[in-house]
C-alpha positions as CSV (number, residue, x, y, z in Angstrom):
1,F,299.0,119.3,261.0
2,W,301.5,117.9,263.4
3,C,305.1,117.5,264.4
4,L,306.4,114.1,265.5
5,T,309.1,113.2,268.0
6,E,310.5,109.7,268.2
7,D,308.1,108.9,271.0
8,S,305.0,109.8,269.0
9,Q,305.8,108.2,265.7
10,A,303.4,105.3,266.4
11,E,300.5,107.9,266.5
12,T,300.8,108.7,262.8
13,T,297.8,106.5,261.9
14,S,295.4,108.8,263.7
15,A,297.2,112.0,262.7
16,W,296.7,111.7,259.0
17,E,294.4,114.5,257.7
18,D,292.8,113.7,254.3
19,P,293.3,116.8,252.1
20,C,290.0,115.8,250.4
21,E,287.9,116.7,253.4
22,G,285.4,119.3,252.4
23,V,286.0,119.0,248.7
24,T,282.6,118.9,246.9
25,T,283.1,120.4,243.5
26,V,283.4,118.0,240.6
27,P,286.0,119.2,238.1
28,K,285.4,119.5,234.4
29,S,288.9,118.6,233.3
30,A,291.7,116.1,234.1
31,P,293.7,116.7,237.3
32,N,296.6,119.1,237.1
33,H,299.4,116.6,236.8
34,T,302.0,119.4,236.4
35,I,301.9,119.7,240.2
36,F,303.1,116.1,240.5
37,T,305.8,116.8,237.9
38,S,307.0,119.6,240.1
39,I,307.2,117.3,243.1
40,L,309.1,114.6,241.2
41,G,311.5,117.1,239.7
42,K,312.4,118.5,243.2
43,H,312.8,115.2,245.0
44,I,314.0,112.5,242.6
45,S,317.6,111.9,241.6
46,S,319.8,109.1,240.2
47,G,321.3,106.8,242.8
48,S,321.7,103.3,244.0
49,V,320.4,101.0,246.8
50,N,322.2,97.9,247.7
51,G,324.1,98.0,244.4
52,I,320.9,98.4,242.4
53,T,320.9,101.5,240.1
54,T,317.6,103.3,240.6
55,N,316.0,106.7,240.9
56,V,315.9,107.6,244.6
57,V,313.6,109.9,246.5
58,D,314.6,112.6,249.1
59,Y,311.9,111.6,251.6
60,T,313.4,113.8,254.2
61,A,312.9,116.9,252.1
62,L,309.5,115.8,251.0
63,R,308.5,115.1,254.6
64,S,309.7,118.6,255.7
65,D,307.4,120.3,253.3
66,P,304.6,118.0,251.9
67,S,302.3,120.9,251.0
68,E,302.7,120.4,247.3
69,L,302.1,116.7,247.6
70,R,299.0,117.4,249.5
71,A,297.9,119.9,246.9
72,Y,298.3,117.2,244.2
73,L,296.3,114.7,246.3
74,K,293.6,117.3,246.5
75,E,293.4,117.2,242.7
76,L,292.4,113.6,242.9
77,C,289.5,114.0,245.4
78,L,286.8,114.1,242.7
79,L,287.4,113.4,239.0
80,D,285.7,114.6,235.8
81,P,283.3,111.7,234.8
82,E,284.1,112.5,231.1
83,L,287.8,111.6,231.3
84,T,289.0,109.7,228.3
85,P,290.6,106.2,228.8
86,A,294.1,107.7,228.4
87,E,293.3,110.5,230.8
88,A,291.9,108.1,233.3
89,L,294.9,105.7,233.1
90,A,297.4,108.5,233.4
91,T,295.5,109.7,236.5
92,M,295.5,106.3,238.1
93,I,299.2,105.8,237.5
94,N,300.0,109.1,239.0
95,A,297.6,108.6,241.9
96,Y,299.3,105.3,242.8
97,N,302.7,106.8,242.8
98,A,301.6,109.9,244.7
99,I,299.8,107.9,247.3
100,M,302.8,105.7,247.8
101,L,304.9,108.7,248.4
102,A,302.4,110.1,250.9
103,M,302.3,106.8,252.8
104,I,306.1,106.7,253.1
105,V,306.2,110.4,254.1
106,H,303.5,109.8,256.7
107,Y,304.5,106.5,258.2
108,D,308.3,106.9,257.8
109,P,309.2,103.2,257.5
110,A,312.6,102.3,258.7
111,E,313.8,100.0,255.9
112,S,311.0,99.1,253.5
113,V,307.4,99.9,252.5
114,R,306.5,96.5,253.9
115,D,307.2,97.9,257.4
116,I,303.9,99.8,256.9
117,E,301.2,97.4,258.1
118,G,298.6,96.9,255.4
119,V,300.5,99.0,252.9
120,W,298.7,97.5,249.9
121,T,295.3,97.0,251.4
122,M,294.8,100.0,253.7
123,D,292.2,102.6,252.5
124,F,294.6,105.4,253.0
125,A,293.6,108.1,250.5
126,T,290.6,109.5,248.7
127,L,290.2,109.0,245.0
128,N,287.1,110.2,243.1
129,G,285.1,110.4,246.3
130,S,286.0,107.1,247.8
131,K,288.7,105.9,250.2
132,V,291.0,103.5,248.3
133,S,294.0,101.3,248.8
134,L,297.0,100.9,246.5
135,D,295.6,97.5,245.6
136,D,292.3,99.1,244.6
137,I,294.1,101.3,242.1
138,E,296.5,98.8,240.7
139,H,294.4,95.6,240.6
140,G,291.0,97.2,240.3
141,F,291.2,100.4,238.2
142,I,294.3,99.7,236.2
143,R,294.3,95.9,235.8
144,N,290.7,95.1,236.7
145,Q,291.8,91.7,237.9
146,G,289.2,89.0,238.2
147,T,286.2,91.0,236.9
148,G,286.2,89.6,233.4
149,K,286.3,93.2,232.1
150,R,289.2,95.2,230.7
151,G,290.9,97.5,233.1
152,L,292.2,100.9,232.0
153,A,295.5,99.3,230.9
154,G,293.6,96.9,228.6
155,Q,291.4,99.7,227.3
156,N,294.6,101.6,226.3
157,G,296.4,98.5,224.9
158,V,299.2,98.7,227.5
159,R,298.6,95.7,229.8
160,G,302.3,94.9,229.8
161,R,304.0,98.3,229.6
162,V,301.9,99.7,232.4
163,H,304.0,97.7,234.9
164,A,307.0,99.9,234.2
165,S,305.0,102.9,235.6
166,I,303.7,101.6,238.9
167,V,306.4,102.2,241.5
168,C,306.2,100.4,244.9
169,G,308.8,102.6,246.6
170,S,311.4,99.8,246.5
171,A,314.9,99.2,245.0
172,S,313.8,96.5,242.6
173,C,310.7,98.5,241.4
174,P,310.8,100.2,238.0
175,D,312.2,103.7,238.4
176,L,309.9,106.5,239.6
177,Q,309.9,108.7,236.5
178,P,311.0,112.4,236.9
179,V,307.8,113.6,235.3
180,A,304.1,112.8,235.7
181,F,302.3,110.7,233.2
182,Q,300.0,112.6,230.8
183,A,297.3,111.4,228.4
184,S,298.9,113.1,225.4
185,T,302.2,111.3,225.8
186,L,301.1,108.2,227.6
187,E,302.1,105.7,225.0
188,T,305.6,107.2,224.5
189,Q,306.2,107.5,228.3
190,L,305.2,103.9,229.0
191,T,307.4,102.6,226.1
192,S,310.3,104.6,227.4
193,A,309.8,103.5,231.0
194,M,309.7,99.8,230.0
195,T,312.7,100.1,227.7
196,E,314.8,101.8,230.4
197,W,313.7,99.3,233.0
198,L,314.7,96.4,230.9
199,A,318.0,98.0,229.9
200,N,319.0,98.3,233.6
201,P,321.1,95.2,234.3
202,T,320.8,95.7,238.1
203,K,317.1,95.2,237.8
204,N,316.8,93.0,234.7
205,P,320.2,91.2,234.1
206,G,319.0,89.7,230.7
207,L,320.4,86.8,228.8
208,S,323.1,84.6,230.3
209,D,324.1,81.1,229.1
210,G,320.8,80.8,227.3
211,T,318.6,81.8,230.3
212,L,316.7,85.0,230.5
213,H,317.1,86.6,233.9
214,L,314.3,89.0,234.8
215,N,312.8,91.1,237.5
216,N,310.2,89.1,239.5
217,I,307.4,91.5,238.3
218,F,307.6,89.6,235.0
219,G,306.8,86.4,236.9
220,W,304.1,87.8,239.2
221,Y,302.2,89.4,236.3
222,A,303.1,87.0,233.6
223,A,299.5,86.9,232.5
224,D,299.6,90.6,231.6
225,F,302.8,90.3,229.5
226,T,301.5,87.2,227.8
227,A,298.2,88.9,227.0
228,A,300.2,91.8,225.4
229,E,302.6,89.8,223.2
230,G,301.9,86.1,223.5
231,S,304.5,85.3,226.2
232,V,306.8,87.0,228.6
233,Q,309.8,86.2,226.4
234,E,308.2,87.7,223.3
235,F,307.2,90.8,225.3
236,V,310.8,91.3,226.4
237,A,312.1,90.8,222.9
238,K,309.9,93.6,221.7
239,Y,311.6,96.1,224.0
240,T,315.2,94.9,224.0
241,S,317.7,93.6,221.5
242,W,317.9,90.2,223.2
243,E,317.4,87.2,220.9
244,V,314.8,85.3,222.8
245,D,311.6,83.5,222.0
246,S,308.8,81.7,223.9
247,S,311.1,78.7,224.3
248,T,313.8,80.6,226.2
249,S,314.0,79.6,229.8
250,I,313.4,82.3,232.4
251,E,314.8,82.8,235.9
252,Y,313.3,85.5,238.0
253,E,315.6,87.5,240.3
254,S,315.1,87.9,244.0
255,Y,313.3,91.1,244.8
256,D,314.9,93.8,246.9
257,W,312.2,95.6,248.9
258,S,314.6,98.2,250.4
259,L,313.2,101.7,250.4
260,N,314.2,103.7,247.3
261,A,315.4,106.5,249.6
262,K,318.3,108.9,248.8
263,S,321.4,107.5,250.5
264,D,322.0,110.4,252.9
265,Q,318.6,109.8,254.6
266,T,320.5,108.2,257.5
267,I,323.2,109.6,259.8
268,I,325.8,108.0,261.9
269,S,325.7,108.1,265.7
270,G,328.3,106.2,267.8
271,G,329.3,104.2,264.7
272,V,325.7,103.0,264.2
273,S,323.6,104.1,261.2
274,V,320.3,105.5,262.4
275,R,317.4,107.5,261.1
276,P,317.2,111.1,262.3
277,C,314.0,110.5,264.4
278,Q,315.8,107.8,266.3
279,L,318.0,110.6,267.8
280,G,314.9,112.3,269.1
281,L,315.1,115.1,266.5
282,V,311.7,116.4,265.5
283,C,310.2,115.0,262.3
284,C,307.8,117.7,261.0
285,F,305.1,117.0,258.5
286,F,304.6,120.7,258.1
287,S,307.9,122.5,258.4
288,A,306.4,125.9,259.2
289,L,305.0,124.5,262.4
290,C,308.5,123.5,263.5
291,A,310.4,126.6,262.4
292,G,312.8,127.8,265.0
293,R,313.0,124.4,266.8
294,D,316.5,123.2,267.6
């Protein structure tokens, strides 16, 4: 529990308190993802970043009262060992997105998640009794990269579609969905997320003069899309009306790593756009502790 002024922002690494400390009871059901849906519903809205149409997050509001986010992270401390593959995958997707939100809330990066040192590899949060990184969740549990075994995405038959659900807190990422993923609706949700992402011309421009212009995620994870449908082009054709096949040339767009923050997260001082903490205002992780401060 802490309040941060501009001078103490660098101390956030040691200040993070894991909500899982002291949790010892193993649940007998899936996590309560409705808590995460509540968080998303309160803090996500339609917007744009650098001309890219995307869902944006009100990190200022979330940072002022992260109690609900911490409550959801507590749901992930220990997991029911009898989760079905669909329940486990929905949990891992939500865990990735929730932990990304928590890292942004905690470290308050100025421009991009890449301003957070070790953002992908840092063992920041507890998941099922172990400290994990975002890479552990995405490339280990979800994709199971390099192990020769099928990850949860493969077990559920969604190796390609799952990439529309993992949100890296950046403008070019797929949109952070306004509701949490649930096992009962997982297939439908992933299909909808992929269809919407491909239909957004500011993220996936599509066909132009015979060349398919796509988000760079399709290039970085081409193996997953190829495993799903035979080629990146054939995967894209399944979720769009674009007339493409495996022979269509592809050009991957440059990736915009700007934070997917609501546009009013900055204020103007002396003609220069700055973040509130740069003016020495108090940034409070728990708003009740800062009540009454001017």
